N, C-alpha and C positions, 0 to 999 in steps of 0.2 A: 950830357943831356941828349935826349932823343932829338932827331932832326927837327928843324923849326916847323916843317910843314907836314911831316908824315903822320903825326897824331891827329891833325885836323883834316886829313884826307884831301889836301889841296897841293898844288905844285908850289915850288919855291917862289916863282914869280907871283902867283896868286897870294901867297902868304905875305910877301913884301907889300903888295898893294893893300891888303887888309890891315896890316899894322900901321900903314900911313893914314888910312882913312879912319881907322878905329883903334886908337892906342891901347884900349883895354884888352885887345886880342892878345898882346904880348904877355900881359900879366896872367890872363886866363891860360895861355899856353904853358907858362911856368908851373901853375898849379896842376895842369893836366899832365905835364911830364913827371911831376913828383908822384902823382897818383899812379901813373903808368909804371914807375919804378917799383912802387909797392906791390902792384898787381903781378909783376913778373916774378916776385919772390913769394907771394902769398897765394895759396890756392883760392879758387872762387867757388861759390855755391849759389844755386838758385833758391830763393826763399819764396814762400807763397802764404797768402792769408785766407785762402778759400778752402772749401771742403773737397777732398779727393776721395771719391767712392770706388771701392773695389768689391768683387764678388767674395763674400765671406759666409761661412757656415755657422749656424747657431744650433746646438743640440738643445732642444726644448726639454725633453724628459726621456727616461727609460722606464717603462711600465712593466709590471708583472701581470701576465695573463695565465689562465688555467685552461689548457686545451680540453680538459674534460668538463669544463663548465661548472665545477664545484667551487664553493666559497672556501676561504681559509686564509692562512697567513704563512709567509715564508720568513725564515731566519737567514737573511741573505749576506753572503760575503763573496769576495772574488775581485776580479779586475776587469776594467774596460779601458782599452787604449786605442785612440784614434790617431792615425798618421795622415796628415794632410798632403796636398799635392806638392808642397815644397819640401817634404821629408821631415817636418817637425812633428814630434810625438807629444800627445796630450793624454795624461792620465786622468780620465774622467771619473774613475771609481777605483778605489784601492782599499779593501777592508780585509783584515785577518778574521779567522773564525772566532777568536775571542772577542772581536769587536763587531760581530754580526748585527745588522739592524733588522727590525721587524717591519715587514712590508706586507700589507694585505693584498689580496688579488684585486687588481685594478689600481693599486697604489703605485707611486713612483719612487725610484731610488733617490738617495741624496747625492747628487752629483757635485763634483768640484771642478774648478778650472784653474790652470796656472795663472799667476798674476801677470798682467801686462801683455798677454798674448791672445790671439784669435786664430781661428782655423781658416786657411785659404782654400777657396774652391777652384782649384786648378789641377789638371792632370787626373791621376787616379787616387782615390781615397781608400785607405785600408782601415778596417776595424777589427781588432782582436778582442774577443769577449769570452770570459769564463766566469760564470756565476753559479754558486752552489747554495743549496739549502742545508743549513746546519742541522735542522730537525730530522730530515729524512736521509741525511748523509748522501745527497744525490746532486749531480750536476744537471741544471735545467736549461742552461744556455751556454754553448761552447762553439768555438770555431773562428776562422779567419774569413772575413767577408770584404768585398771591395766593390766599388762602382766608380764610374767616371761621368764627366759632364759633357755629353755629346748631344744633348737635346735641349731645346728652349723650354721644355716642360719641367725642367729641373729647378727653375728659378721662381722665387717669390710664392711658392706654395709649400704646404707642409708635406714632407715625404715620410712615409711609414715603412720601416724596415724591421722585419720579424726575424728573431733568432731564438728558436726553441720556444720557451715560455716567456721570453722577454721581447718587448717591442720598443724600438727607438723612434721617436718623432724628432725630426730635424727640419730646418728650413735653410735655403740658400738665398740670400739677398743679392740681387745683381749689383746694387750700389749700396755699400754699407761702410760705416765708420765704427771706431772702437771707443767705448766709454769705459774708463777705469774709475770705479766708484769707491770712495772711502767715507765712513760714517764715524763721527766722533761724539761721544757723550760729553757735552760741554758743561752742563749744569744738572745737578740731581733734583732740583726743585725750583720752581719759579719764585719762591719766597727767599729773599736775601737776608742774611744776618747783618749785624752791625759792621762787620768787616767786609761786607760785599761778597761773602762766600755763600754759595747756595748748596752746599753739600748736605747729604742726609745719611743717617745711620742705617746700614743694612744689617741683615741677620749675621751676627758675629763679626761684623766688619767695623770699619772706622768711618768717620765723616767724609773720607775721600773715596769711599767704595760703595758699590751698590750691586746687588744680585738682580740680573735682568733676564727676562725670557720674552718670547713673542716671535714675530717674523717680519722680514722686510722683502717686499716683492717689487720687481721691476717689470714694467709694461712697455711694449712698443706698439706699432700699428697692428690692427686686426686682432687686438686683445690677446696677443701672445704674451705669456708671463714667464718670468724667470725668478726662482727662489734664491735670494741672496743670503738670507739668514733665517734659520728656523730652529727654535729651542722650546721644548715643553717645560712645564714647571719642574719636572724631575731633571731636566738638562740645563737648568739656568746657568748663566756664566757670570762670574764676578768681574765687574769693570771698575777701573779707577777713573775718576773724573778727569777728563782731558785726554783719555786714551782712545785709540781707534778700535772699533768693534771688529772682531775677527769674523769675516764673512766666509760663506761657503765658496763664493766666487766674487772676485772684484771686477771682472771684465764682462761686459755685455755688448753684443753686436747689435748696432742700431741702424736701421735703414736710413739712408741719407735723406729720404723724403719724409721722415717721421721724427717725432719728438720722443724723448725718454722720460717716462714717468716713474718715480720712485715712491713707493707707499710704505713707510715705516709704521709698524704697529707694535710698540714695545711696552712692557709692564714691569713694575717692581715685584719681586717675589714676596716680600714681607707683607705688603699692604694690598697687593693686586691692583694698585692704582696705575692708570695710563701715564706713561711718560710722554709719549707723543703718538698721535694717530692722524696724520695729515698726508696730503698729496704734494709732491715736489716735482716740478717740471724742468727739464733741460732740453736744449736744442742746439745741435752742432752748427746750424746755419747762423743763428742769432747770438750764440755765446762766442766768446773769444776762442776761436779754434787754435789748438796747440797750447793753450794756457789753462790753468786750473780755474774752475768756476765753482764758487761756494754759495750755498743757500743755507741761511740760518733758519731753523724751524723751532718755534716756541710751541710747546705742548701744554697739556693741562697741569702736569706736575714735573716738567723738566724741559730741557733744551738740548737739541742735537744740531750738529753741523753736517750737511751732506755735501761732499766735494766730488766733482766729476772732471776728469782730465780727458779731453777729446784728442784723438789721434787717428791716424790712418794706417792701413796695413803695410805701407811701404816702410814704416819705422820699426817693424818687427824684426827680430834677429834673423829669421829665416829669409826675409826679403831684403834686409840690408845688404846681404852678400850679393844679391842680384843687382843692386843699385851700383855696385862698383864695376869698373870696366872689366869686361871678360878678357882674361889673359890668353894670348895665342902663342903658339910655338914660333920659334925664330923663322923656320921655313915658311910658315903661313904668313907671317908678317912680310917677309921679302916677296912672296908670291903676290900678295895683294898690292903691295907698293908698286910692283912691276906692272900689274894690270891697270892700276889707277894712273900711273905716270910712266908709260913705256919708254919715254925719252931718257929716263934715268936707268942706266944699266946697274941696278942694285944687285941682282943675282939671277941665275937661271931658275926655271920653274921647279927644278928638283931640289933647290935649296943649296946648291954648290956655289960658293962665292966666286964671282968672276973677277977679271983683272981690274975692273973699275968699280968694284963693289964698295958701297959706303959702309961705315961702321954700323953694326946692328945695335940699336938702343937696348938698354936693359928693360926688362918687363915693367918695372915700376915707372919708367919714363914714357910709357906708351899712352898715357892719358892724353886725349886730344886737347888742344888749346881752344878754349871756347871764346872765340873773339867775334869779329864782325860777320862771319859767315854762318852764324846760327840761324836755322830755318825752322819754321813751324809747318807741320803737315797735319791737316785736319782730315780724319778718316770718316767720321759720321757724327751726327747729332740726333739723339732720340728725346722724345718727351713722354712723360708718364705721370701717373697719379698714385698716391698712397691710398686713395679712398675707393676707387672702382676702376673697372677696365673699360668704361664707356669711351668711345672715340671722341676726339676733340674736333669740334666743328669750326670751320672758317678760321683756321689758325693764320694769324698775320703778325707782322712786326719785323724786327731786325736782329741779326747777330753780326756784330762788327769786330774786326781785328784792328788793333792799333799798336804800333811799337813806339820806341822812344824818338824815332825820326818823324813822328806824327803821320806816318803812312797809314792810311785808313782803307780797308777793303771790306766789302760786304760778303759774308758767307751765306746769309739768308736775308732776303728783302722782299716782303710782300705787303701790299696795302689791304685795307679792309675789303675793297672791291674785288680783289683776286685772291682771297684767302683759300686755304686748302684743308681738306679733311684728313686727319691723321689718326690712326689707331694708337691706342696706348702702347708705349714701349716700341714704337715703330720709328723708322728713320724719317727725318725731314728731307725734302728734296733740296740739296744745297746748290749754291752757285759756284762756278769755277772762278776763283779770283783772277783779276786781270793781271796782277803781278804776283810774284812769289812772296811768301810771307817771311820776312827777315826779322831778326832781333831777339836778343836774350831777355830784354825787358819787354814782356808780353802783356797785352791787355785785351781780353775779350769782353765785349759789352753785349748783354743779352736782354732783349725786351720783347716778349711774346705774349699775345692775348688771344682769346677765342672770340667768336662772333658776338657774344654778349658783353664783351669788354672785360671779362674776368681775366686776371693776370695768371698766366701759366708759368712764366719764368721771368724774373726781373732781377738783375744784379750784374756783378763784374767778376772776372777772373784775372788775377794779377800774378805775374812771375817777375821777380826783381833779382838781378845778379848783384851779389855783394861778396866781400872777401871773408874768408874764414880759414881757420887752421885745420878743420876737419870737414872737408867737403863731402857732400853726398851727391853723387852724380845722377841727376835727373834726366840727362840726355840719352836719347835712344831707347826710352822706356815707354810702355803703354801707359798713358795717363788719362784719367777720366775726372773731369771737374763737374760738380753738381751746382746748379743755380736754381734756387727754389722760387716759387710764386705762391699765390693764394690757393690755387686749385691743382697745382702740379709742380713739375720740375723739368729742367732740361739737363741732359747729360752730354757733355762735349768729350768726344774721344779723339785724342790727338797725340802727336809725338814732337819732341824738340830734337832736331837733328843738327849736328855740327859737321862742317866740312862735307856736306852732302853733294851728291852728283845727280844731275838731271837725266832721267831716262824718258825718252819719247817713244811711245809704243804705237805700233801700227799692226792691224790684223786684216788679212785679205783671204778670200776664198778663190781658188782657181782649179781648173781641171787640166790635166796633161794628156795629150793625145799619144799616138804611137811614136811620133817624133817628139823627142824630149824638148825640142825648141818650139813646138807648136802648142799654143794654149787656146783652149776652147772654153767658153763661158759655162758656168754651172747651169743646170736646167731651170733654176729659179733664183731670184734675188731676194728672197724672203728668209730671214734667219731669226731664231729665238734661242734663249739660253742665257749664259752668264760668262763673264770674263773678270777674274779677280787678279790683283797683284799683291804680293806679300814679300817680306824680307826673310832671307834664309837664316839670319841670326836671331830672329824673334820666335817665340813659342806661340803656336796656334793649336794648343792641345784641347781646347774646350770650344763648345758652341759659341760662347760669349766672345772669345777672341776672334773666331772666324767671322762672326756676324758684325762686329763693331770695329775691328782694327785691321781690316784689309781694304785696299783700294778697290772700289767698285767701278771698274772701267766700263762694264756693260752688263745690264741685267734686264731681261724682258721675258715675260711668260707668253706674250703675244708676238706674232710675226712682225718683224721690222724690215723695211726695205733697206738694201745696201746700196751704196753709191758705186759708180763705175768710173774710176779715175782714168782708166785706159782700157783699150779693147781686150776683152777676155779676162779682166781682173776686177773682182768685186770687193770693195772695202767695207768693213763693218764700221758704222758710225759710232765711235766710242763716246760715252758721256764724259770721260776724263782720259786724256791721252798722255799727259806728262806728270810724272811723279818724282819726288825726291827720294834718293836711296842713300843710306849711310855707307861711307866708304868701306866699312868693315863687313859689309853684307853683300849678298848677291840678290838679284831680283828674280822672283819666281812668278810665272804667269800660269794661272789655273784656268784652263779652258774647258768649257762645257757648252758646245753649240750644236744646234740641229738645223740643217739646211733642208727646207721643204722643196720638193720637186714634183715632177709629173709621176714619178715612180715612188719607190720606197724612200723615206727621209734618210739623209746621211748625217751621222753623228760624228762630232769631233771632240774627243775627250782626252785630256792629258795635262801634265805639268811640265813646263819648260823652264830651265834655269839659265839665266844670263849673268855672267860675271862682268864686273866693271872693266871696260876697255875704253879709256878716255879718247874722245874724238873719233870713235870708230862705231860702226854698226854691225850687228849680227842678226842673221835670220835663221830661224828654226821652224820646222813644219810638223804637222800632225796629219796623218792620212785618215780620210773619212772611212766610215763603216761600210759604205756602199759605193761602187764605182771607183773612179780614180781621182776624185776630188781631194784636194788638200787644203788645210788651213795653214797659212804662212804668217808667222809672228816675227816682226822685226823690232829691234830695240836700238836706238841711237843714243850714245852716251855723250854728254857735254857738261861743261862747267857752267855754273850760274854766277853772274856778277850782279851785285847791287847797283842800281842806277838811280841817282837822284839828280835831275837836271832842271835848269831854268828854261824859260821859253827860248826857242831857237829862231834864227833869222827866217823870215817868211811866214811865221805864225800870224794868226789874225791879230793877236795882241802885239803891238810894236815892241821890239826888244830894246831894253834899256839896261845897260850894264850896272849903273848905280842902283837901280831899282832891284835888279836881280840879286846883287850883293846884300842890299838892305833886307830883302825877304829871307835870304839864306841866313843872315846874321840873326834876324828876329826869330827864325824858326829853330835854330840850333844853339845859339849862344846867348840869347836874351837872359836866361836864368842866371848867368854869371858874368857877362861882359861888364855890367855896370856895378858889380859888387867889389868896388875898389878897396873898401875898408874892412870888409867882412872876410873871415877865414872859413866861413861855413862851407862845407862840401857836401851838404845833405843831398842836393840834387845831382851834383857833379858825379858822385860815386855811382849813381845808377846808370850813367851814360857811358862810363869808361869801358864797359865790357864790349861795346860795339861801336867803335869809332865811326864817325860820319864820313862818307865819301861825297864830297860836293863837287859837281862838275859845272864850271862856268864857261860857257861857250862864247868866245869873243876873240877877234883878231888882235894880235899884239900882246896877249897875256899868255 
């Protein structure tokens, strides 16, 4: 069994004291040790019950245009292939000449989409298009086209891209989820026979079949529509009762701030009677996310079932690969281990094994152990609306973080009297937490309103660590959780980091004279511009990533006074100076500052890379554009330890050891200490991923 005290995070003496005062502690420890043994052999996984929004592309339509302005029709065949930023190929259109479709000028092609997949808006997008007119034996759209997402104008608006006589309309949602739709013909008529069977006789068919035609349209916000099913009378399809209708596409990209509306309009071929013509609504926020949601729809002469499975882009094949730990070469592993822990002579920086080198683990063993040093780093929070782009007035409320230790920290906290004006899809001004945010069991609580009391965002974000045989690694990834309200939503951009290292950043401006040891102050102490921090192992290929997933250390379009900690040295007052960095990454400081002076302004622009060097500091500099002023950036690396302490001697509240232990017991063990007869581990399993460290300060223990 594991040591009596190690799992509880107390010393041996403290453990003996606890077991004497509270006998249930010993039983609780036995259950804890059993769970710990299971966890050491079973991989762990973070599960969530909230919506994760990611930038996704939706191709709305491909229309035929006539450059000469004349009317007519095309007999279209050919291919349209789109390759998204993750390298996944999507065959949107694939027809042979014998299967050419008739499309009038101004009409749209019948597009298809692979089942269970959506297109990711990251990096560079490639579109290979070749469309032919069988009537004229001519190619009217051909070529390889590409674009990337480096502008904020690429999001949430319809983009039109012209290729010869074809025009593609697409939209990129900045926060979107995936809806997989299935429609089943349950009953052929609303009139039941004696056996309870409601089948009907179709043309040349049996009581279990029916010939069906019509269309099924899906709508999202702003009246954008997607055709899921479209058949004319001449193209009717025979369906067996209880079978799933073959749709043109089963996948629809839905903005996280919107509902999905499915409008079926189906008819029987023989009688032209309506089977069903109704509106069916689904919502990722209110439905059971990650589970299938079914809506039974009774029509005039039939009954169908519409099922929607909600999922997020992280579950797609092309992104599942990215959720696994990135494998590194042996030399890179040893190099980083040496930088993070220089006291261990693992190997030299060239990868040659030294005399005291430790065995190099196999690549499959490189997965980090997600235990009590999991940390949460919040980059930004934006608020937006699906209805309009009007600013939110007098935004107030709270965003709180809470972990399993009941540590609570405010990320945003404003009352009605000091609310702020926020533009749609702009960042909230966040608070710097007093303590680092620890815990694999994560809980964000969001409650935001505008000045009129309307709810912008209200809800919770949960991450819970459980055991599983097939873990998906959510750590070290860009995550975005959507919390909806009545008039808008909040998007939380954050990362879960294991075994992180704390980097403390300092930026100063100074001028060097002829003597290198002489420092003269800059001509002015006013500075403007921006300073961002990012991780070397993360991709910042799009405007969205750069805008929402970097640390905003300093940003001001107006001049800001610098402080003067010592003679001749001016320090930039950073909004945020300490950031957590994954051990597998380096820290990159992106500097863009302008120093105003009596003469020409001096600019400091560049990117500086700092590798992890535990308990050491490093200083790098960027020379200004005018004069001999330099911007010096220093980073000090240190380990972060969780601290949970009871009141100390000398505090205003008199210290009482019994009371301190009682509070600690109630806070951490109450859910199971008195569970003498029950074997339920429902709550216990959530807490094992991050053992509590309890510090009791008293003489004699």
